[in-house]
C-alpha positions in Angstrom: 61.2 58.5 32.4 61.6 54.8 32.4 58.9 52.6 30.8 57.0 50.0 32.8 58.7 46.6 32.9 55.4 44.9 32.3 52.1 46.1 30.8 49.0 44.3 29.6 45.7 45.9 28.9 42.6 43.8 27.9 39.4 45.7 26.8 35.9 44.4 26.0 34.2 46.7 23.5 31.2 45.8 21.4 31.7 42.1 21.8 35.4 42.4 20.8 38.4 41.4 22.9 41.2 43.9 22.4 44.6 43.4 23.9 47.9 45.3 24.3 51.0 43.7 25.7 54.4 45.3 26.2 57.6 44.9 28.2 58.2 41.8 30.3 54.7 40.4 29.8 55.2 40.6 26.0 58.5 38.6 26.4 56.7 36.0 28.5 53.8 35.7 26.0 56.2 35.3 23.1 58.0 32.4 24.9 54.5 30.8 25.4 53.7 31.4 21.7 50.5 33.3 22.5 51.4 36.4 20.5 53.5 36.8 17.3 57.3 37.4 17.5 57.2 40.7 15.6 56.4 44.0 17.4 53.2 45.7 16.2 53.2 48.4 18.8 55.8 51.0 19.8 55.3 53.8 22.3 57.7 56.2 23.9 56.4 55.6 27.4 54.9 52.1 27.2 57.7 50.6 25.1 57.5 47.9 22.3 55.1 45.1 22.2 51.9 43.7 20.5 48.4 45.1 20.0 45.4 43.5 18.5 45.2 43.7 14.7 43.4 46.7 13.2 43.4 48.7 16.5 45.4 51.6 17.7 46.0 52.7 21.3 43.6 55.7 21.1 40.7 53.6 20.0 41.5 50.9 22.5 41.4 53.2 25.6 38.6 55.4 24.4 35.6 55.9 26.8 32.7 53.5 26.6 34.4 50.2 27.1 32.2 47.4 28.4 34.9 46.2 30.7 38.7 46.0 31.0 41.6 44.8 33.1 45.2 46.3 33.3 48.4 44.7 34.6 51.2 47.2 35.1 54.7 47.1 36.8 57.0 47.9 38.2 55.5 50.3 40.7 57.1 53.7 40.5 57.2 56.7 38.2 57.0 54.7 35.0 54.1 52.6 36.2 52.2 55.6 37.4 52.7 57.5 34.2 51.7 54.5 32.1 48.6 53.9 34.3 47.5 57.6 33.9 48.0 57.4 30.1 46.0 54.2 29.6 43.1 55.0 32.0 42.6 58.7 31.3 39.4 58.1 29.3 38.4 54.8 30.9 37.9 56.2 34.4 37.1 59.6 36.0 40.2 61.8 36.7 39.8 61.5 40.4 39.7 57.7 40.3 42.8 57.7 38.1 44.7 59.9 40.5 43.8 57.6 43.4 44.8 54.5 41.4 48.2 56.1 40.7 48.6 56.9 44.4 47.8 53.3 45.3 50.3 52.1 42.7 53.0 54.4 44.1 52.2 53.3 47.7 52.7 49.6 47.0 56.5 50.0 46.5 57.1 51.7 49.9 54.2 50.3 52.0 52.9 46.8 51.0 50.4 45.2 53.3 52.0 42.7 55.7 50.8 39.1 55.4 49.3 39.1 58.9 47.1 42.2 58.2 43.7 41.7 59.9 42.0 44.7 58.3 40.1 45.4 55.1 42.1 48.3 53.4 40.2 51.6 53.1 39.1 52.7 49.6 39.7 56.3 48.5 36.4 58.3 47.8 36.6 58.4 44.0 37.3 54.7 43.8 34.7 54.0 46.3 32.2 55.7 44.0 33.2 53.2 41.4 32.5 50.4 43.8 36.1 49.4 44.0 38.1 47.4 46.6 41.7 46.4 46.9 44.3 44.2 48.7 47.9 43.0 48.3 49.3 39.6 47.8 52.9 38.2 47.8 54.1 36.2 44.8 57.3 34.2 45.4 59.5 32.5 42.8 62.1 29.8 43.4 63.8 29.1 40.1 65.4 25.9 38.9 69.1 26.2 38.2 69.0 23.4 35.6 71.3 21.2 37.7 73.9 24.0 37.7 75.2 23.2 41.2 77.9 25.9 41.0 75.3 28.7 40.9 73.4 29.8 44.0 69.7 28.9 44.3 67.5 31.7 43.1 64.6 32.8 45.4 62.9 36.2 44.8 59.5 37.8 45.2 57.1 40.5 44.1 54.2 42.3 45.8 51.0 42.7 43.8 48.2 45.2 44.5 44.9 44.0 43.1 42.2 46.8 42.7 38.8 45.9 41.2 35.4 47.3 40.6 32.2 45.9 39.0 33.5 46.6 35.4 37.3 46.5 35.7 40.4 45.2 37.5 43.9 46.7 37.9 47.0 44.7 39.1 50.2 46.7 40.0 53.5 44.8 40.5 56.6 45.9 42.5 60.0 45.1 41.2 61.7 41.8 41.9 63.5 41.5 45.3 66.2 38.8 45.7 68.3 36.7 43.3 70.0 39.8 41.8 72.6 39.0 39.2 71.6 35.4 38.6 71.1 34.3 35.0 68.4 31.9 36.3 66.1 34.6 37.7 62.8 34.7 35.9 60.4 37.6 35.6 58.4 36.0 38.4 55.0 36.9 36.9 52.1 34.4 37.0 51.3 32.6 33.8 48.0 33.8 32.3 47.7 31.3 29.5 45.0 29.3 31.2 42.4 32.0 31.8 40.1 31.1 28.9 38.5 34.1 27.1 40.5 37.0 28.7 37.7 39.5 28.8 34.7 37.5 29.9 32.9 38.6 33.1 33.0 41.7 35.3 35.7 43.0 37.5 35.2 40.4 40.2 35.7 37.6 37.6 38.8 39.3 36.2 40.1 39.6 39.8 39.3 35.9 40.3 41.3 34.9 37.2 44.3 36.8 38.6 44.0 35.0 41.9 43.8 31.6 40.2 47.0 32.5 38.2 48.7 33.5 41.5 47.7 30.1 43.1 49.2 28.3 40.1 52.4 30.3 40.3 52.7 29.5 44.1 52.2 25.8 43.3 55.0 26.0 40.7 57.3 27.8 43.2 56.7 25.2 45.9 57.4 22.4 43.4 60.6 24.1 42.4 61.9 23.9 46.0 61.5 20.1 45.8 63.5 20.1 42.5 66.2 22.3 44.0 66.5 20.1 47.1 67.1 17.2 44.8 69.7 19.2 42.9 71.4 20.0 46.2 71.4 16.3 47.3 72.8 15.2 43.9 75.6 17.8 44.2 76.4 16.6 47.8 76.5 13.0 46.8 78.6 13.7 43.7 81.1 15.7 45.9 81.2 12.9 48.5 81.8 10.3 45.7 84.9 12.2 44.6 88.6 11.4 45.2 88.6 12.8 48.7 85.4 11.0 49.9 82.8 12.4 52.2 85.2 14.0 54.6 87.4 15.8 52.1 85.5 16.2 48.8 82.5 18.4 49.5 82.6 22.2 49.6 80.7 22.6 52.9 80.6 26.4 52.8 78.8 26.3 49.5 76.5 23.5 50.6 75.5 25.5 53.7 74.9 28.7 51.7 72.7 26.8 49.2 70.7 25.3 52.0 70.2 28.7 53.6 68.9 30.1 50.3 66.5 27.2 49.8 65.3 27.7 53.4 64.6 31.4 52.4 62.7 30.3 49.4 60.6 27.9 51.5 59.8 30.7 53.9 58.8 33.0 51.0 56.4 30.4 49.7 54.8 30.0 53.2 54.5 33.8 53.6 52.7 34.0 50.2 50.3 31.2 51.2 49.5 32.8 54.6 49.0 36.2 52.8 46.6 34.6 50.3 44.6 32.6 52.9 44.4 35.7 55.2 43.1 37.9 52.4 40.4 35.5 51.1 39.2 35.0 54.7 38.9 38.8 55.5 38.3 40.5 52.2 34.7 40.8 51.1 33.7 40.3 47.4 35.9 37.3 46.6 33.9 34.6 44.7 33.2 31.4 46.7 34.9 29.1 44.2 38.1 31.1 44.5 37.9 30.9 48.3 37.5 27.1 48.1 40.3 26.8 45.6 42.7 28.9 47.8 41.8 27.0 51.0 42.3 23.6 49.3 45.5 24.4 47.4 47.2 26.3 50.2 46.5 23.6 52.7 48.3 21.2 50.5 51.1 23.7 49.8 51.6 24.3 53.5 52.0 20.6 54.2 54.4 20.3 51.3 56.4 23.3 52.4 56.5 21.9 56.0 58.1 18.7 54.6 60.6 20.9 52.7 61.5 22.7 55.9 62.2 19.4 57.6 64.3 18.3 54.6 66.3 21.5 54.9 66.9 21.0 58.6 67.9 17.3 58.0 70.3 18.4 55.3 71.9 20.9 57.6 72.4 18.0 60.1 73.9 16.0 57.3 76.4 18.8 56.5 77.1 19.3 60.2 77.9 15.6 60.7 80.1 15.5 57.6 81.9 18.7 58.8 82.5 17.1 62.2 83.9 14.0 60.4 86.1 16.2 58.2 87.4 18.1 61.3 88.1 14.8 63.1 90.0 13.5 60.1 92.1 16.6 60.0 92.8 16.5 63.7 93.8 12.8 63.4 96.1 13.6 60.5 97.7 16.4 62.6 98.0 14.1 65.6 99.7 11.4 63.3 102.1 14.0 62.1 102.9 15.2 65.6 103.4 11.6 66.7 105.8 10.8 63.9 107.7 14.0 64.7 107.9 13.0 68.4 109.1 9.5 67.5 111.9 10.9 65.4 112.9 13.3 68.1 112.8 10.4 70.7 115.1 8.2 68.5 117.5 11.1 67.9 117.6 11.7 71.6 118.3 8.1 72.3 121.1 8.0 69.8 122.9 11.1 70.9 122.0 11.9 74.6 123.4 8.7 76.2 126.7 8.7 74.1 127.0 12.4 74.9 126.7 11.6 78.6 129.6 9.1 78.4 131.7 11.6 76.5 130.9 14.2 79.1 132.2 12.0 81.9 135.5 11.5 80.1 135.7 15.2 79.2 135.2 16.1 82.8 138.3 13.9 83.8 136.3 11.9 86.3 138.7 9.7 88.3 138.3 5.9 88.1 137.0 5.7 84.5 138.5 2.8 82.5 141.6 4.1 80.5 141.1 7.6 81.8 144.9 8.2 81.9 145.9 6.2 78.8 145.4 6.1 75.0 143.0 3.2 75.4 140.6 5.5 77.1 139.4 6.7 73.7 138.3 3.2 72.8 136.6 2.7 76.1 134.7 6.0 75.6 133.6 5.0 72.1 132.6 1.5 73.1 130.6 2.9 76.1 128.9 5.5 73.8 127.9 2.8 71.3 126.5 0.5 74.0 124.7 3.4 75.8 123.1 4.5 72.5 122.0 0.9 71.6 120.5 0.4 75.1 118.7 3.8 74.8 117.3 3.0 71.3 116.2 -0.5 72.5 114.5 0.9 75.6 112.7 3.5 73.4 111.4 1.0 71.0 110.3 -1.4 73.7 108.4 1.4 75.5 106.7 2.5 72.2 105.7 -1.0 71.3 104.2 -1.7 74.8 102.3 1.6 74.6 100.6 0.6 71.3 99.5 -2.8 72.7 95.8 -2.7 73.6 95.0 -3.3 77.2 93.2 -6.5 78.0 
């Protein structure tokens, strides 16, 4: 059985804040310098990570906690098994089974962004006063000015389930950007949440939503940075030896623009999902509703400008491509014209003299010197004169054809 790729449990117990972090979340927190580098926790199912000093897992997940929140991913067998292990004593068995079913259902059947309904709550979770909904979390990663690499746009779905005392967040795996060294974990940064275990389940859910809003803001800003990277690459290619119509790799430029357009669309879908959910879902704090409305209105305006920038960039590439095709066609026409000029001169040199020689070879009566040795010289002189006249006529006609009309 594979371990969850991300797991974080925060428990309030007797005025203590206890924390367990494993997997991807532990890696993120170490990079942010919020937990020590050394592992203090190792578990066959949950993997390696960090746990609060002086606490073991059994004491942390024992019954009687004042409140708690759990973040787990990726949804699937590993996440469900980890969720059952951690919540076995914190919730009734029926509620744990229903949470595991909701976690498994996220991977195969996430809520669409345009969903107009409040999702139904299973009976055991309803007895806990729980509610749930899904959000979309996009990530557009900066390539650090590495224009040779493709832009990276990927996303995760998150299912947020909360009750008066607790909150659970389940993540799907990352979709998109596979194989890129610039693809991040795509999980919202939770450094700015203040004291992690303050408040009930609604406040814990609100902190998750605030983190999602910050993450979307970061992803939208990354599109601006990536568009600037694309433009710098285009200008650098255009400034090369071949110039605008020879230097740029238009196939790569168009592919990068298509990926950036996809990232912009992901951001807009995430904003629409969030706005739709806070408008429909009951129980969301008023300050969170106001924050989402205000931020997403700005994000949608910013992403609309990004969509226009992508379309204008496609027009720029199309114009440059047309110029490149025109240049290639002109070069081909010049080569064809040079070839035809050579063929015309060769024809002028050899056809007329060949015609004179043909008359003499046919023994046409009345030709000068036809019956004497001097006929050879007459034939040669006629051939030279005919060739010269043909060449002169060809050159005169070509010169007149190049002269612009008045």
